C-alpha positions as CSV (number, residue, x, y, z in Angstrom):
1,X,133.1,88.0,-69.0
2,X,133.0,91.6,-68.1
3,X,136.2,93.7,-67.7
4,X,136.8,95.4,-64.4
5,X,135.3,98.7,-65.6
6,X,132.1,97.0,-66.9
7,X,131.7,95.2,-63.6
8,X,132.3,98.4,-61.7
9,X,129.6,100.2,-63.7
10,X,127.2,97.3,-63.1
11,X,127.9,97.5,-59.4
12,X,127.3,101.3,-59.3
13,X,124.1,100.7,-61.1
14,X,122.8,98.1,-58.6
15,X,124.1,100.4,-55.7
16,X,121.9,103.2,-57.0
17,X,118.8,100.8,-56.3
18,X,119.7,100.8,-52.6
19,X,118.0,103.5,-50.7
20,X,118.3,104.9,-47.1
21,X,114.7,104.8,-45.9
22,X,114.9,108.3,-44.3
23,X,116.3,110.0,-47.3
24,X,114.7,109.5,-50.8
25,X,118.0,109.4,-52.5
26,X,120.1,106.2,-53.5
27,X,123.3,105.3,-51.3
28,X,125.7,105.9,-54.2
29,X,124.4,109.6,-54.6
30,X,124.2,110.2,-50.9
31,X,128.0,109.4,-50.7
32,X,127.6,106.5,-48.4
33,X,130.0,104.4,-50.6
34,X,133.5,105.5,-49.7
35,X,135.4,103.1,-51.9
36,X,134.5,100.5,-54.4
37,X,137.4,98.3,-55.9
38,X,137.2,95.3,-58.3
39,X,140.1,93.2,-59.0
40,X,140.9,91.1,-62.2
41,X,139.3,88.0,-60.7
42,X,136.0,89.7,-60.0
43,X,136.5,90.1,-56.1
44,X,135.0,93.2,-55.0
45,X,135.7,95.5,-52.0
46,X,133.0,98.1,-50.9
47,X,133.8,100.5,-48.0
48,X,130.5,102.1,-47.0
49,X,129.0,103.9,-44.1
50,X,125.5,104.8,-42.8
51,X,124.0,108.3,-42.2
52,X,124.3,107.7,-38.5
53,X,125.7,104.7,-36.4
54,X,122.2,104.2,-34.9
55,X,120.5,104.3,-38.4
56,X,117.4,102.2,-38.5
57,X,118.7,100.0,-41.4
58,X,122.2,99.4,-39.7
59,X,121.6,95.7,-40.2
60,X,119.4,95.6,-43.3
61,X,121.1,98.2,-45.5
62,X,124.5,96.5,-45.6
63,X,122.8,93.1,-46.2
64,X,120.9,94.6,-49.0
65,X,124.1,95.8,-50.7
66,X,125.8,92.4,-50.2
67,X,122.9,90.4,-51.7
68,X,122.4,92.8,-54.6
69,X,126.0,93.0,-55.5
70,X,126.7,89.3,-55.2
71,X,123.8,88.8,-57.6
72,X,125.7,90.3,-60.5
73,X,127.2,87.9,-62.9
74,X,131.0,88.2,-62.8
75,X,131.2,89.2,-59.0
76,X,133.2,86.2,-57.3
77,X,133.7,87.2,-53.7
78,X,132.6,90.4,-52.0
79,X,134.0,92.2,-48.9
80,X,131.9,94.8,-47.3
81,X,133.7,97.0,-44.9
82,X,131.1,99.1,-42.8
83,X,132.8,102.2,-41.3
84,X,131.9,105.4,-39.4
85,X,135.3,106.9,-39.9
86,X,135.1,109.6,-41.3
87,X,131.5,110.2,-40.3
88,X,129.1,110.8,-43.0
89,X,128.1,114.5,-43.6
90,X,125.6,116.1,-46.1
91,X,128.8,117.5,-48.0
92,X,129.5,114.0,-49.2
93,X,126.4,114.0,-51.3
94,X,126.5,114.3,-55.0
95,X,125.3,117.5,-56.7
96,X,122.4,115.5,-58.0
97,X,121.4,114.4,-54.5
98,X,121.7,117.8,-53.1
99,X,119.5,119.2,-56.0
100,X,116.9,116.5,-55.5
101,X,116.7,117.2,-51.8
102,X,116.4,121.1,-52.3
103,X,120.0,121.9,-51.0
104,X,121.0,123.7,-54.2
C-alpha cells in the first residue's frame, strides 16, 4: 500500500491529466485545485474551483476529477468540494502555466 505522500503524488499526477477546455493547461498548473488532503486510510479531500462559475465544463470537469482520482489504487473515499470562494484569478497559475500561456 502507498503511503500518504506517494498517494498524494499519484493524485497530483492524475490531476495533471485533466484540462480546462478553454485553456491548454492542466487544472493543477492552472491553480484550480485549492486544497488536497489525504488521510492515513486513503480518504481524499479535494477543494477545487473552475475558471468561472458558468464554465462550460462545470458539470463534466468535477466528474472527470472524481472518476480519475477514484480509479487510483489506494484511494478509499473521495470528497470533492467545488467552490468559487475565493474566485479563481490568473495569479493562481503556476509559473509553468504562465510561461506556457505566454504570460512570462
